[in-house]
Structure formats: C-alpha cells, structure tokens
N, C-alpha and C positions, 0 to 999 in steps of 0.2 A: 903829334907825339902821344904815346899811349899813357893813360893814367896809371899812377903807381898802385900796386897791390898792397893790401894790408896783411902783414905777417904777424901772427901770434903763435909763438912756439913753432910747431911744424905745420900749422894750418895756414893756408893762404886764401884770402877772400877779396872780393871787389869792394864791398861796402859793409859797414856795420849798421844794423838796424836798431834804432832807439826803442822800438816796441818790443824787442826780445829781452825782457827783463831777466829771464832764467839764465841766459847766456851772459848777460852783463853782470849779474850778481857774483859770478865766479871771480871777478876782478875787484870785488869790494871785501874788506875785512869785516869783523864783527861790529865795528863802530861805523860802518858805511863809508870808510875812507878808501880811496883808490890805491891799490897796491903799486909799488914802484915797478918800473919796467924790467928790472933784473929778475923778478920772481917768475915771470912767464916768458922770459927771453923775447921781449918786444923791442923793436927798434924805435928810434925817436919819432919818426913819422907816424908809425902805427900807434904809439902811446898818445900822441896829440889827438889823433882821430878817436881813440878809445875814450880819452877824458872828455872830449867834446860830446861824444855820444852819451856818456853817462850823465853829464850835466844836462843835456837835452831831455833825457829820460827822467831825471829828477824834476825838472821844470814841469813836465807833463804828469807828474805824480805817479809814475810807474816804478820808481825806485825811491827809497827814503833818503832824506838829507842827513838825518841822524837816527840813531837807535837809542831808546831810553834804557 
C-alpha cells in the first residue's frame, strides 16, 4: 500500500523536513504556537505530521519553544 501524501493548502509533498526552519516558521504565530489546521487548509493526518515535525525541530533547537 502506498504511503499517504502530506497536503498543506494546494501543495502536496511526501515528507516534511524538520531541518527546514524557514518553511516550518510559516505555521507558527508570533508566540511560537502552532496554527490550527483551518488556517492553512490542512487535513488531520497532515496536521499531525506537521506538529510532530515542529516539535522535533524545537527539540533540535532549530525553532523556538517560546518568544520573549
């Protein structure tokens, strides 16, 4: 069975890269919180993948946990 694609808006991709901080910052607000899925028209599967990738990137110190 083929692996599901990640849909974000009108873009479709195979995987999200936790090292791509510029791309992932689009999905964070000014307080470094992840936007809800309705904002970028993201389905539930893709939102889970996105949040997992953002959390992984935060752990590697590529994205902030909070903003002062």
